All heavy atoms as an XYZ file, in Angstrom:
948
protein
N      69.520     59.587   -215.572
C      70.158     60.004   -214.367
C      69.057     60.751   -213.477
O      69.123     60.650   -212.401
C      71.410     60.732   -214.574
C      72.399     59.875   -215.049
S      74.110     60.737   -215.472
C      74.651     61.268   -214.031
N      68.323     61.527   -214.142
C      67.365     62.354   -213.498
C      66.211     61.537   -212.737
O      65.869     61.685   -211.633
C      66.671     63.307   -214.420
C      65.406     64.039   -213.722
C      67.645     64.302   -215.027
N      65.898     60.386   -213.419
C      64.839     59.466   -212.879
C      65.493     58.822   -211.636
O      64.763     58.609   -210.548
C      64.467     58.408   -213.962
C      63.569     58.975   -214.903
C      63.302     57.804   -216.084
C      62.180     59.418   -214.474
N      66.712     58.339   -211.756
C      67.366     57.687   -210.587
C      67.537     58.658   -209.422
O      67.177     58.326   -208.238
C      68.699     57.177   -211.034
C      69.397     56.525   -209.812
C      68.562     55.949   -212.018
N      67.894     59.818   -209.698
C      68.162     60.877   -208.751
C      66.863     61.255   -208.021
O      66.792     61.260   -206.686
C      68.751     62.198   -209.254
N      65.743     61.504   -208.630
C      64.458     61.800   -208.173
C      64.009     60.640   -207.244
O      63.340     60.841   -206.216
C      63.469     62.294   -209.224
S      63.887     63.825   -209.998
N      63.900     59.379   -207.909
C      63.528     58.275   -207.030
C      64.357     58.046   -205.886
O      63.905     57.711   -204.826
N      65.616     58.226   -206.067
C      66.629     58.083   -204.880
C      66.311     59.024   -203.814
O      66.300     58.785   -202.592
N      65.995     60.296   -204.023
C      65.659     61.318   -203.082
C      64.369     60.938   -202.325
O      64.300     61.049   -201.124
C      65.480     62.714   -203.607
N      63.373     60.410   -203.038
C      62.126     60.034   -202.430
C      62.233     58.788   -201.632
O      61.755     58.744   -200.507
C      61.050     59.845   -203.529
C      59.680     59.384   -203.048
C      59.022     60.430   -202.193
C      58.829     59.121   -204.251
N      62.912     57.896   -202.165
C      63.253     56.577   -201.418
C      64.073     56.899   -199.964
O      63.760     56.227   -199.028
N      65.119     57.661   -200.031
C      65.839     57.865   -198.970
C      65.023     58.757   -197.909
O      65.212     58.461   -196.696
C      67.116     58.836   -199.334
N      64.164     59.587   -198.432
C      63.288     60.255   -197.466
C      62.308     59.200   -196.695
O      62.195     59.283   -195.500
C      62.491     61.357   -198.167
O      63.491     62.251   -198.768
C      61.554     62.074   -197.156
N      61.783     58.361   -197.527
C      60.878     57.347   -196.972
C      61.530     56.507   -195.951
O      61.089     56.083   -194.920
C      60.210     56.576   -198.056
C      59.155     57.360   -198.974
C      58.809     56.460   -200.195
C      57.955     57.745   -198.129
N      62.827     56.086   -196.256
C      63.525     55.200   -195.304
C      63.824     56.026   -194.171
O      63.714     55.604   -192.925
C      64.809     54.732   -195.973
C      65.661     53.913   -195.076
C      66.864     53.366   -195.571
N      67.558     54.452   -196.256
C      68.803     54.393   -196.609
N      69.545     53.353   -196.523
N      69.284     55.527   -197.301
N      64.280     57.345   -194.249
C      64.542     58.173   -192.933
C      63.280     58.130   -192.120
O      63.436     57.925   -190.817
C      65.018     59.548   -193.514
C      65.059     60.393   -192.284
C      66.272     60.308   -191.485
C      64.131     61.434   -191.959
C      66.481     61.193   -190.444
C      64.329     62.315   -190.929
C      65.455     62.154   -190.156
O      65.640     63.068   -189.109
N      62.067     58.368   -192.685
C      60.942     58.524   -191.867
C      60.602     57.235   -191.207
O      60.185     57.061   -190.099
C      59.679     58.968   -192.743
C      59.761     60.380   -193.293
C      58.738     60.746   -194.281
C      59.731     61.335   -192.166
N      60.638     56.103   -192.016
C      60.332     54.736   -191.384
C      61.301     54.267   -190.301
O      60.873     53.794   -189.202
C      60.092     53.671   -192.571
O      61.442     53.417   -193.066
N      62.527     54.672   -190.563
C      63.544     54.447   -189.590
C      63.325     55.107   -188.247
O      63.373     54.378   -187.098
C      64.953     54.805   -190.119
O      65.326     54.001   -191.215
C      66.019     54.529   -189.080
N      62.906     56.319   -188.152
C      62.599     57.138   -187.079
C      61.392     56.552   -186.320
O      61.310     56.481   -185.116
C      62.490     58.591   -187.354
C      63.732     59.160   -187.649
O      64.726     58.770   -187.069
N      63.651     60.368   -188.428
N      60.462     56.115   -187.075
C      59.239     55.536   -186.434
C      59.566     54.203   -185.687
O      59.122     53.916   -184.640
C      58.063     55.341   -187.554
C      57.555     56.630   -187.902
C      57.002     54.443   -186.974
C      56.579     56.419   -189.178
N      60.330     53.366   -186.423
C      60.653     52.125   -185.917
C      61.632     52.228   -184.623
O      61.539     51.381   -183.730
C      61.163     51.063   -186.926
C      60.138     50.288   -187.563
C      59.617     50.846   -188.838
C      59.728     49.089   -187.142
C      58.583     50.200   -189.511
C      58.675     48.470   -187.776
C      58.243     48.865   -189.177
N      62.530     53.025   -184.909
C      63.539     53.262   -183.658
C      62.920     53.796   -182.476
O      63.124     53.440   -181.351
C      64.660     54.219   -184.167
C      65.647     53.708   -184.950
C      66.813     54.645   -185.085
C      67.923     53.854   -185.957
N      69.049     54.636   -186.234
N      61.669     54.545   -182.633
C      60.930     55.000   -181.446
C      60.143     53.878   -180.836
O      60.232     53.662   -179.681
C      59.957     56.132   -181.978
C      59.195     56.646   -180.867
C      59.576     57.417   -179.874
C      57.804     56.222   -180.844
C      58.779     57.864   -178.803
C      56.927     56.602   -179.709
C      57.377     57.433   -178.825
N      59.647     53.004   -181.795
C      58.813     51.867   -181.208
C      59.712     50.596   -180.721
O      59.364     50.023   -179.781
C      57.878     51.341   -182.412
C      56.895     52.316   -182.806
C      56.037     51.744   -183.990
C      55.870     52.784   -181.664
N      60.786     50.444   -181.360
C      61.633     49.300   -181.094
C      63.046     49.744   -180.996
O      63.851     49.527   -181.925
C      61.511     48.140   -182.108
C      60.174     47.692   -182.381
C      59.298     48.041   -183.370
C      59.422     46.941   -181.329
C      58.040     47.708   -183.545
C      58.187     46.373   -181.608
C      57.437     46.939   -182.637
O      56.217     46.309   -182.786
N      63.564     50.353   -179.924
C      64.944     50.945   -179.854
C      66.009     49.970   -179.747
O      67.255     50.274   -180.174
C      64.835     51.872   -178.622
C      63.753     51.232   -177.836
C      62.843     50.628   -178.684
N      65.722     48.600   -179.383
C      66.794     47.720   -179.073
C      67.101     46.771   -180.231
O      67.982     45.789   -180.192
C      66.553     46.904   -177.844
C      66.516     47.824   -176.609
O      67.188     48.693   -176.441
N      65.602     47.551   -175.732
N      66.349     46.794   -181.329
C      66.548     45.876   -182.509
C      66.266     46.561   -183.746
O      65.416     47.447   -183.836
C      65.574     44.628   -182.329
C      65.855     43.655   -183.412
C      66.986     42.654   -183.176
C      65.135     43.372   -184.501
C      67.254     41.817   -184.086
C      65.354     42.433   -185.341
C      66.414     41.561   -185.289
N      67.284     46.451   -184.781
C      67.053     47.092   -185.967
C      65.876     46.718   -186.958
O      66.177     46.237   -188.046
C      68.359     47.010   -186.659
C      68.925     45.704   -186.025
C      68.275     45.685   -184.649
N      64.696     46.815   -186.336
C      63.531     46.360   -187.179
C      63.201     47.296   -188.393
O      62.701     46.861   -189.315
C      62.265     46.458   -186.286
C      62.022     45.114   -185.536
C      60.660     45.257   -184.658
C      61.807     43.965   -186.450
N      63.636     48.484   -188.284
C      63.406     49.620   -189.406
C      64.056     48.971   -190.755
O      63.545     49.010   -191.672
C      63.834     50.897   -189.045
O      65.157     50.939   -188.814
N      65.375     48.572   -190.622
C      66.150     48.062   -191.660
C      65.533     46.954   -192.282
O      65.331     46.691   -193.458
C      67.608     47.998   -191.465
O      68.086     49.209   -190.978
C      68.381     47.529   -192.710
N      65.234     45.943   -191.303
C      64.598     44.698   -191.771
C      63.137     44.895   -192.482
O      62.950     44.363   -193.644
C      64.215     43.764   -190.509
C      63.627     42.512   -190.805
C      64.447     41.585   -191.701
C      63.342     41.751   -189.378
N      62.336     45.892   -191.984
C      61.039     46.174   -192.613
C      61.298     46.794   -194.057
O      60.661     46.454   -194.807
C      60.365     47.182   -191.764
C      59.129     47.836   -192.308
C      57.928     47.134   -192.443
C      59.159     49.082   -192.790
C      56.847     47.567   -192.989
C      58.074     49.667   -193.462
C      56.853     48.918   -193.529
N      62.124     47.723   -194.174
C      62.402     48.455   -195.431
C      62.939     47.449   -196.427
O      62.537     47.512   -197.675
C      63.163     49.786   -195.389
C      62.445     50.790   -194.534
C      64.549     49.491   -194.857
N      63.821     46.595   -195.919
C      64.388     45.576   -196.836
C      63.396     44.600   -197.357
O      63.400     44.095   -198.548
C      65.547     45.099   -196.328
C      66.825     45.945   -196.190
O      66.826     46.890   -196.997
N      67.819     45.612   -195.457
N      62.512     44.185   -196.504
C      61.365     43.158   -196.874
C      60.423     43.767   -197.822
O      60.199     43.240   -198.807
C      60.788     42.510   -195.578
C      61.708     41.683   -194.905
C      59.517     41.820   -195.948
C      61.296     41.211   -193.468
N      59.981     44.977   -197.559
C      59.065     45.678   -198.346
C      59.563     45.939   -199.634
O      58.988     45.789   -200.659
C      58.521     46.965   -197.640
C      57.688     46.586   -196.334
C      57.665     47.823   -198.518
C      56.435     45.740   -196.559
N      60.862     46.446   -199.663
C      61.517     46.726   -200.915
C      61.639     45.550   -201.778
O      61.537     45.469   -203.059
N      62.090     44.492   -201.170
C      62.213     43.230   -201.922
C      61.064     42.641   -202.511
O      61.014     42.237   -203.660
C      62.912     42.099   -200.987
O      64.248     42.483   -200.504
N      59.988     42.758   -201.751
C      58.541     42.444   -202.229
C      58.312     43.202   -203.409
O      57.892     42.728   -204.567
C      57.558     42.553   -201.218
C      56.132     42.205   -201.628
C      55.925     40.693   -201.970
C      55.133     42.708   -200.483
N      58.368     44.546   -203.344
C      58.103     45.345   -204.486
C      58.899     45.243   -205.683
O      58.447     45.243   -206.796
C      57.923     46.792   -203.993
C      57.014     47.192   -202.813
C      57.093     48.582   -202.393
C      55.595     46.891   -203.644
N      60.195     44.987   -205.432
C      61.138     44.716   -206.553
C      60.683     43.506   -207.292
O      60.699     43.406   -208.558
C      62.533     44.592   -206.149
C      63.006     46.070   -205.816
C      63.526     43.954   -207.109
C      64.329     46.290   -205.064
N      60.357     42.412   -206.571
C      59.870     41.266   -207.177
C      58.681     41.417   -208.039
O      58.588     41.012   -209.265
N      57.627     42.221   -207.503
C      56.514     42.439   -208.186
C      56.826     43.115   -209.590
O      56.216     43.006   -210.556
C      55.429     43.310   -207.371
C      54.352     43.963   -208.108
C      54.885     42.443   -206.166
N      57.599     44.257   -209.405
C      58.004     45.113   -210.503
C      58.786     44.345   -211.537
O      58.720     44.552   -212.869
C      58.811     46.356   -210.034
C      57.841     47.264   -209.290
C      58.607     48.498   -208.678
C      56.686     47.872   -210.192
N      59.615     43.361   -211.133
C      60.390     42.628   -212.126
C      59.399     41.727   -212.965
O      59.581     41.648   -214.197
C      61.329     41.682   -211.369
C      62.555     42.286   -210.705
S      63.574     41.167   -209.738
C      63.886     39.756   -210.759
N      58.434     41.131   -212.331
C      57.347     40.315   -213.011
C      56.763     41.248   -213.865
O      56.411     40.861   -215.047
C      56.488     39.643   -211.995
O      55.647     38.862   -212.656
N      56.261     42.339   -213.421
C      55.517     43.276   -214.236
C      56.215     43.661   -215.568
O      55.600     43.859   -216.608
C      55.063     44.437   -213.380
C      54.250     45.472   -214.008
C      52.741     45.241   -214.225
C      54.737     46.768   -214.617
C      52.094     46.156   -214.884
C      53.921     47.617   -215.369
C      52.654     47.416   -215.481
N      57.513     43.919   -215.357
C      58.252     44.464   -216.555
C      58.412     43.271   -217.543
O      58.459     43.591   -218.850
C      59.686     44.839   -216.119
C      59.779     46.194   -215.436
C      61.186     46.392   -214.964
C      59.287     47.381   -216.471
N      58.421     42.160   -217.130
C      58.537     40.957   -218.098
C      57.241     40.640   -218.752
O      57.210     40.256   -220.025
C      58.936     39.747   -217.366
C      60.422     39.543   -216.938
C      60.680     38.323   -216.397
O      59.928     37.641   -215.819
N      61.995     38.035   -216.226
N      56.086     41.084   -218.164
C      54.864     40.792   -218.813
C      54.054     41.864   -219.404
O      52.957     41.704   -219.856
C      53.890     40.073   -217.722
C      54.523     38.900   -217.106
O      55.053     38.114   -217.779
N      54.363     38.622   -215.758
N      54.639     43.201   -219.432
C      53.986     44.405   -219.917
C      54.814     45.080   -220.783
O      56.043     45.106   -220.681
C      53.393     45.139   -218.793
C      52.322     44.340   -218.053
O      51.265     44.038   -218.586
N      52.554     44.206   -216.766
N      54.087     45.876   -221.616
C      54.833     46.811   -222.509
C      54.685     48.307   -222.023
O      54.257     49.215   -222.774
C      54.222     46.596   -224.086
C      54.447     45.177   -224.666
C      55.989     45.044   -224.824
O      56.675     45.824   -225.114
O      56.351     43.699   -224.621
N      54.949     48.444   -220.773
C      54.850     49.776   -220.357
C      56.151     50.565   -220.290
O      57.135     49.920   -220.857
C      54.246     49.735   -218.837
O      55.228     49.008   -218.061
C      52.948     49.144   -218.748
N      56.136     51.742   -219.786
C      57.422     52.485   -219.743
C      58.457     51.884   -218.881
O      58.285     52.097   -217.612
C      57.212     53.923   -219.190
O      58.238     54.627   -219.035
N      59.269     51.121   -219.411
C      60.289     50.355   -218.593
C      61.192     51.348   -217.923
O      61.777     50.991   -216.983
C      61.016     49.459   -219.555
C      60.155     48.164   -219.937
C      60.797     47.048   -220.542
O      61.946     47.070   -220.461
N      60.098     46.063   -220.891
N      61.600     52.492   -218.668
C      62.486     53.400   -218.167
C      62.053     53.932   -216.806
O      62.798     54.049   -215.842
C      62.814     54.585   -219.074
C      63.625     54.088   -220.200
O      64.347     53.047   -220.077
N      63.724     54.875   -221.282
N      60.829     54.334   -216.647
C      60.313     54.790   -215.483
C      60.303     53.853   -214.332
O      60.837     54.131   -213.194
C      58.923     55.418   -215.682
C      58.214     56.011   -214.289
C      58.634     57.272   -213.945
C      57.303     55.237   -213.622
C      58.016     57.691   -212.766
C      56.889     55.744   -212.433
C      57.145     57.082   -212.067
N      59.908     52.628   -214.699
C      59.754     51.580   -213.667
C      61.130     51.200   -213.203
O      61.398     51.090   -211.902
C      58.947     50.441   -214.066
C      57.342     50.836   -214.234
C      59.085     49.216   -213.143
C      56.482     49.849   -214.789
N      62.002     50.875   -214.250
C      63.437     50.363   -213.879
C      64.188     51.447   -213.217
O      64.868     51.163   -212.150
C      64.017     49.905   -215.232
C      65.296     49.210   -214.948
C      66.010     48.871   -216.259
C      67.291     48.266   -216.029
N      67.918     47.788   -217.305
N      64.178     52.746   -213.744
C      65.154     53.549   -213.282
C      64.659     54.456   -212.098
O      65.376     54.659   -211.130
C      65.684     54.654   -214.413
C      66.442     53.898   -215.326
C      65.976     53.669   -216.671
C      67.732     53.342   -215.137
C      66.634     52.901   -217.593
C      68.505     52.657   -215.979
C      67.864     52.454   -217.361
O      68.611     51.718   -218.125
N      63.531     54.929   -212.171
C      62.813     55.754   -211.105
C      62.459     54.904   -209.913
O      62.883     55.149   -208.676
C      61.646     56.550   -211.536
C      60.945     57.428   -210.519
C      61.524     58.558   -210.204
C      59.933     56.944   -209.896
C      60.922     59.366   -209.187
C      59.219     57.659   -208.860
C      59.822     58.848   -208.462
N      61.687     53.862   -210.191
C      61.132     53.007   -209.000
C      62.035     52.068   -208.361
O      62.398     51.940   -207.231
C      59.778     52.457   -209.417
C      58.713     53.356   -209.742
C      59.197     51.575   -208.303
C      57.440     52.845   -210.280
N      62.537     51.165   -209.291
C      63.369     50.065   -208.908
C      64.699     50.523   -208.597
O      65.196     50.299   -207.297
C      63.497     48.821   -209.928
C      62.315     48.167   -210.181
C      64.588     47.954   -209.410
C      62.163     47.184   -211.156
N      65.537     51.159   -209.264
C      66.974     51.611   -208.971
C      66.775     52.785   -208.049
O      67.546     52.903   -207.002
C      67.728     51.929   -210.303
C      67.860     50.548   -211.007
C      69.037     52.490   -209.899
C      68.457     50.832   -212.441
N      66.116     53.847   -208.313
C      66.222     55.040   -207.635
C      65.325     54.982   -206.245
O      65.984     54.895   -205.165
N      63.964     54.771   -206.314
C      63.270     54.786   -205.081
C      63.502     53.549   -204.172
O      63.812     53.731   -203.000
C      61.821     54.797   -205.442
C      60.768     55.108   -204.327
C      59.551     55.955   -204.863
C      60.254     53.840   -203.697
N      63.376     52.305   -204.943
C      63.487     51.180   -203.949
C      65.001     50.947   -203.688
O      65.300     50.339   -202.605
C      62.837     49.938   -204.566
C      61.387     50.008   -204.690
C      60.796     48.855   -205.516
C      60.717     50.095   -203.328
N      65.940     51.283   -204.555
C      67.336     51.139   -204.240
C      67.800     51.989   -203.045
O      68.673     51.575   -202.306
N      67.162     53.259   -202.934
C      67.540     54.038   -201.798
C      66.661     53.700   -200.556
O      67.075     54.068   -199.458
C      67.556     55.543   -202.192
O      66.306     55.910   -202.365
N      65.521     53.253   -200.791
C      64.588     52.806   -199.647
C      65.203     51.655   -198.924
O      65.389     51.592   -197.826
C      63.184     52.606   -200.161
C      62.216     52.226   -199.075
C      61.945     53.002   -198.132
C      61.751     50.934   -199.011
C      60.940     52.671   -197.109
C      60.732     50.612   -198.135
C      60.411     51.516   -197.135
N      65.597     50.652   -199.585
C      66.278     49.377   -199.071
C      67.768     49.727   -198.866
O      68.238     50.654   -199.533
C      66.136     48.104   -199.918
O      66.691     48.511   -201.260
C      64.667     47.812   -200.259
N      68.291     49.117   -197.899
C      69.770     49.531   -197.596
C      70.559     48.451   -197.017
O      70.287     47.905   -195.977
C      69.683     50.612   -196.588
O      70.987     50.851   -196.243
C      68.870     50.337   -195.380
N      71.523     47.909   -197.830
C      72.552     46.955   -197.468
C      73.529     47.578   -196.545
O      74.059     46.774   -195.582
C      73.059     46.221   -198.587
C      73.792     44.926   -198.255
C      73.096     43.764   -198.015
C      75.093     44.809   -198.105
C      73.683     42.675   -197.603
C      75.847     43.694   -197.754
C      74.984     42.569   -197.509
N      73.957     48.730   -196.896
C      74.906     49.321   -196.008
C      74.612     49.642   -194.501
O      75.363     49.285   -193.596
C      75.423     50.631   -196.654
O      74.326     51.552   -196.835
N      73.284     49.983   -194.469
C      72.814     50.089   -192.937
C      72.718     48.789   -192.274
O      73.088     48.583   -191.089
C      71.632     50.906   -192.898
O      71.665     52.151   -193.643
C      70.953     50.965   -191.592
N      72.310     47.739   -192.988
C      72.262     46.415   -192.490
C      73.612     45.974   -192.100
O      73.770     45.454   -190.970
C      71.625     45.517   -193.532
C      71.816     43.971   -193.395
C      71.098     43.319   -192.342
C      72.638     43.245   -194.105
C      71.127     41.987   -192.187
C      72.792     41.906   -193.861
C      72.092     41.316   -192.816
N      74.633     46.132   -192.970
C      75.950     45.944   -192.629
C      76.470     46.527   -191.279
O      77.205     45.958   -190.454
C      76.855     46.047   -193.744
O      76.512     45.288   -194.995
N      76.195     47.817   -191.230
C      76.623     48.692   -190.045
C      75.951     48.207   -188.920
O      76.551     47.964   -187.742
C      76.192     50.021   -190.338
C      76.531     50.969   -189.192
C      77.729     51.483   -188.891
C      75.455     51.370   -188.333
C      77.921     52.330   -187.745
C      75.589     52.138   -187.262
C      76.900     52.645   -186.969
O      77.163     53.422   -185.926
N      74.738     47.796   -188.947
C      73.948     47.310   -187.724
C      74.566     45.955   -187.251
O      74.647     45.701   -185.936
C      72.532     47.221   -187.912
C      71.801     48.582   -188.162
C      70.503     48.479   -188.746
O      69.997     47.523   -189.283
O      69.722     49.514   -188.636
N      74.924     45.167   -188.069
C      75.490     43.773   -187.832
C      76.852     44.140   -187.091
O      76.920     43.416   -186.083
C      75.641     43.011   -189.001
C      74.440     42.503   -189.715
C      76.498     41.728   -188.715
C      73.418     41.739   -188.912
N      77.653     44.925   -187.592
C      78.971     45.176   -186.943
C      78.729     45.825   -185.595
O      79.438     45.496   -184.582
C      79.872     46.045   -187.795
C      80.206     45.287   -189.208
C      81.066     46.501   -187.117
C      80.692     43.919   -188.968
N      77.803     46.678   -185.443
C      77.490     47.365   -184.212
C      77.008     46.355   -183.140
O      77.517     46.534   -182.057
C      76.526     48.474   -184.414
C      76.220     49.316   -183.340
C      75.413     50.553   -183.609
O      74.128     50.217   -184.042
O      75.769     51.738   -183.529
N      76.214     45.462   -183.643
C      75.701     44.436   -182.622
C      76.893     43.524   -182.220
O      77.104     43.196   -181.017
C      74.672     43.483   -183.171
C      73.321     44.309   -183.352
C      72.293     43.306   -184.262
C      72.613     44.574   -182.099
N      77.741     43.096   -183.127
C      78.934     42.367   -182.883
C      79.881     42.985   -181.776
O      80.371     42.555   -180.817
C      79.672     41.939   -183.931
C      79.194     40.566   -184.548
C      78.739     40.610   -185.942
C      79.050     39.485   -183.880
C      78.264     39.452   -186.564
C      78.577     38.303   -184.510
C      78.077     38.246   -185.842
N      80.032     44.393   -182.087
C      80.860     45.219   -181.287
C      80.436     45.381   -179.873
O      81.147     45.686   -178.912
C      81.172     46.717   -181.936
C      82.139     46.474   -183.092
O      82.916     45.641   -183.323
N      82.131     47.566   -183.987
N      78.976     45.268   -179.733
C      78.480     45.302   -178.313
C      78.438     43.960   -177.717
O      77.738     43.723   -176.730
C      77.162     45.898   -178.468
C      77.058     47.369   -178.821
O      77.987     48.050   -178.484
N      76.051     47.847   -179.535
N      79.302     43.106   -178.230
C      79.529     41.775   -177.550
C      78.233     40.832   -177.687
O      78.124     40.064   -176.857
C      79.955     41.915   -176.145
C      81.254     42.751   -175.941
C      82.412     42.101   -176.454
C      83.573     42.925   -176.055
N      84.297     43.601   -177.125
N      77.379     41.141   -178.690
C      76.275     40.280   -178.924
C      76.637     39.417   -179.953
O      77.122     39.816   -180.987
C      75.060     41.188   -179.176
C      74.621     42.059   -177.990
C      73.582     42.941   -178.447
C      73.188     43.673   -177.124
N      72.129     44.778   -177.502
N      76.310     38.155   -179.854
C      76.670     37.082   -180.903
C      75.493     36.492   -181.484
O      75.316     36.460   -182.740
C      77.637     35.960   -180.351
C      78.986     36.556   -179.795
C      77.889     35.005   -181.369
C      79.817     37.313   -180.656
N      74.473     36.223   -180.654
C      73.332     35.488   -181.119
C      72.398     36.313   -181.863
O      71.927     36.040   -183.061
C      72.544     34.817   -179.966
C      73.395     33.659   -179.261
C      71.146     34.229   -180.396
C      72.943     33.024   -178.110
N      72.207     37.601   -181.384
C      71.275     38.506   -182.003
C      71.734     38.877   -183.490
O      70.954     38.792   -184.427
C      71.173     39.755   -181.151
C      70.014     40.826   -181.602
C      68.759     40.190   -181.766
C      70.146     41.962   -180.779
N      73.045     39.194   -183.713
C      73.385     39.499   -185.157
C      73.392     38.355   -185.983
O      73.020     38.405   -187.296
C      74.692     40.153   -184.949
C      75.290     39.684   -183.636
C      74.095     39.553   -182.878
N      73.660     37.099   -185.494
C      73.551     36.019   -186.282
C      72.122     35.747   -186.773
O      71.772     35.406   -187.950
C      74.077     34.694   -185.547
O      75.518     34.992   -185.130
C      74.178     33.505   -186.348
N      71.135     35.826   -185.781
C      69.785     35.784   -186.092
C      69.271     36.794   -187.126
O      68.563     36.396   -188.068
C      68.960     35.833   -184.799
C      67.509     35.868   -184.950
C      66.736     34.834   -185.331
C      66.870     37.165   -184.868
C      65.341     34.969   -185.606
C      65.506     37.285   -185.048
C      64.777     36.260   -185.411
N      69.820     38.020   -186.881
C      69.495     39.119   -187.830
C      70.008     38.809   -189.172
O      69.199     39.148   -190.160
C      69.948     40.377   -187.186
C      69.668     41.602   -187.920
C      68.355     41.841   -188.437
C      70.499     42.707   -188.069
C      68.038     43.066   -189.111
C      70.327     43.781   -188.809
C      68.997     44.057   -189.271
O      68.708     45.180   -189.952
N      71.128     38.377   -189.329
C      71.623     38.078   -190.690
C      70.766     37.042   -191.432
O      70.269     37.123   -192.519
C      73.124     37.557   -190.528
C      73.942     38.716   -190.229
C      73.507     36.965   -191.965
C      75.371     38.213   -189.884
N      70.468     35.797   -190.656
C      69.719     34.799   -191.171
C      68.329     35.182   -191.593
O      67.758     34.920   -192.718
C      69.670     33.544   -190.317
S      71.222     32.870   -190.080
N      67.634     35.927   -190.625
C      66.229     36.265   -190.983
C      66.137     37.329   -192.096
O      65.309     37.423   -192.788
C      65.615     36.780   -189.697
C      64.059     36.731   -189.789
C      65.974     38.215   -189.170
C      63.533     35.297   -189.733
N      67.115     38.308   -192.014
C      67.078     39.289   -193.176
C      67.264     38.753   -194.561
O      66.506     38.975   -195.448
C      68.207     40.411   -192.796
O      67.829     41.096   -191.756
N      68.315     37.991   -194.704
C      68.635     37.345   -196.050
C      67.527     36.530   -196.326
O      67.065     36.550   -197.500
C      70.059     36.715   -196.015
C      70.156     35.741   -197.333
C      71.017     37.635   -195.679
N      67.117     35.611   -195.636
C      66.072     34.636   -195.999
C      64.735     35.323   -196.344
O      64.024     35.023   -197.377
C      65.823     33.429   -194.968
O      65.494     34.034   -193.795
N      64.189     36.225   -195.504
C      63.073     36.907   -195.665
C      63.014     37.684   -196.987
O      61.980     37.802   -197.631
C      62.502     37.557   -194.471
O      63.462     38.542   -194.055
C      62.136     36.609   -193.261
N      64.102     38.468   -197.018
C      64.199     39.393   -198.322
C      64.064     38.520   -199.671
O      63.451     38.905   -200.572
C      65.313     40.153   -198.250
S      65.258     41.485   -196.941
N      64.807     37.419   -199.712
C      64.727     36.697   -200.871
C      63.395     35.999   -201.064
O      62.889     36.026   -202.103
C      65.991     35.531   -200.753
C      67.421     36.199   -200.961
C      65.704     34.622   -201.969
C      68.555     35.321   -200.584
N      62.832     35.491   -199.936
C      61.599     34.979   -199.861
C      60.393     35.919   -200.520
O      59.681     35.637   -201.359
C      61.161     34.373   -198.625
C      59.693     33.907   -198.482
C      59.500     32.594   -199.093
C      58.730     34.641   -197.816
C      58.092     32.055   -198.963
C      57.517     34.068   -197.715
C      57.129     32.883   -198.308
N      60.539     37.140   -199.960
C      59.529     38.174   -200.291
C      59.692     38.634   -201.790
O      58.837     38.933   -202.468
C      59.479     39.316   -199.319
C      58.578     39.138   -198.184
C      59.134     38.430   -196.988
C      57.177     39.395   -198.232
C      58.211     38.179   -195.989
C      56.423     39.205   -197.227
C      56.854     38.537   -195.962
N      61.002     38.683   -202.192
C      61.253     38.920   -203.672
C      60.599     37.948   -204.537
O      59.930     38.258   -205.475
C      62.651     39.207   -203.934
S      63.114     39.888   -205.474
N      60.768     36.637   -204.133
C      60.313     35.445   -204.756
C      58.730     35.616   -204.855
O      58.181     35.396   -205.923
C      60.730     34.223   -204.222
C      60.170     32.960   -204.831
C      60.619     32.472   -205.967
C      59.135     32.284   -204.198
C      60.073     31.379   -206.487
C      58.599     31.119   -204.821
C      59.148     30.678   -205.972
N      58.146     35.872   -203.698
C      56.706     36.031   -203.542
C      56.289     37.078   -204.517
O      55.250     36.855   -205.257
C      56.238     36.205   -202.223
C      56.516     35.103   -201.230
C      54.748     36.720   -202.025
C      55.687     33.808   -201.720
N      56.887     38.198   -204.453
C      56.418     39.330   -205.371
C      56.557     39.003   -206.780
O      55.702     39.484   -207.519
N      57.690     38.343   -207.231
C      57.800     37.966   -208.588
C      56.796     37.018   -208.985
O      56.358     37.086   -210.244
C      59.251     37.439   -208.609
C      59.491     37.088   -210.118
C      59.967     38.009   -210.985
C      59.502     35.776   -210.665
C      60.308     37.744   -212.364
C      59.709     35.395   -211.848
C      60.105     36.446   -212.779
O      60.468     36.195   -214.066
N      56.236     36.130   -208.093
C      55.274     35.098   -208.516
C      53.919     35.520   -208.146
O      53.012     34.586   -208.390
C      55.741     33.720   -207.931
C      56.913     33.240   -208.533
O      56.964     32.869   -209.842
N      58.146     33.148   -207.978
N      53.654     36.538   -207.618
C      52.252     36.876   -206.964
C      51.175     36.934   -207.965
O      50.073     36.404   -207.870
C      52.259     38.125   -206.118
C      51.264     38.078   -205.127
C      52.335     39.336   -207.038
C      51.387     39.143   -204.117
N      51.598     37.425   -209.240
C      50.536     37.508   -210.267
C      50.299     36.103   -210.959
O      49.549     35.997   -211.935
C      50.823     38.650   -211.328
C      51.928     38.222   -212.071
O      52.916     37.446   -211.771
N      52.319     39.003   -213.143
N      51.108     35.137   -210.716
C      51.064     33.800   -211.309
C      50.197     32.864   -210.587
O      49.987     31.653   -210.970
C      52.530     33.284   -211.464
C      53.285     34.141   -212.415
C      54.746     33.690   -212.422
C      55.510     34.549   -213.249
N      56.880     34.261   -213.260
N      49.601     33.213   -209.386
C      48.727     32.464   -208.384
C      47.547     32.451   -208.938
O      46.860     33.236   -209.634
C      48.908     32.924   -207.051
C      50.323     32.846   -206.619
C      47.941     32.074   -206.250
C      50.463     33.422   -205.237
């Protein structure tokens, strides 16, 4: 639990910082959530592959990095909130695009991360 909590605190802080940077640069589209979810998915894929192929400290990687840090860095709840907010603002095409691009790119980058060392 300590590993998850420490990783979670670090991941949430990194997400907060990246969100503020992206909101300043792109105030009309939720690029920050898309960015953190893509980067997190890529890193989770890399670490999943790494755990299968190495005899390293699985507890640190699994609990601190994947569940704690990357679990709090990536965010499905914020993604869901942003989708509802876009729909509530009478936008239909933008949230539909955002859903499709988020889900497909995150899965794609997790797949790339998982297979990157097999190339």
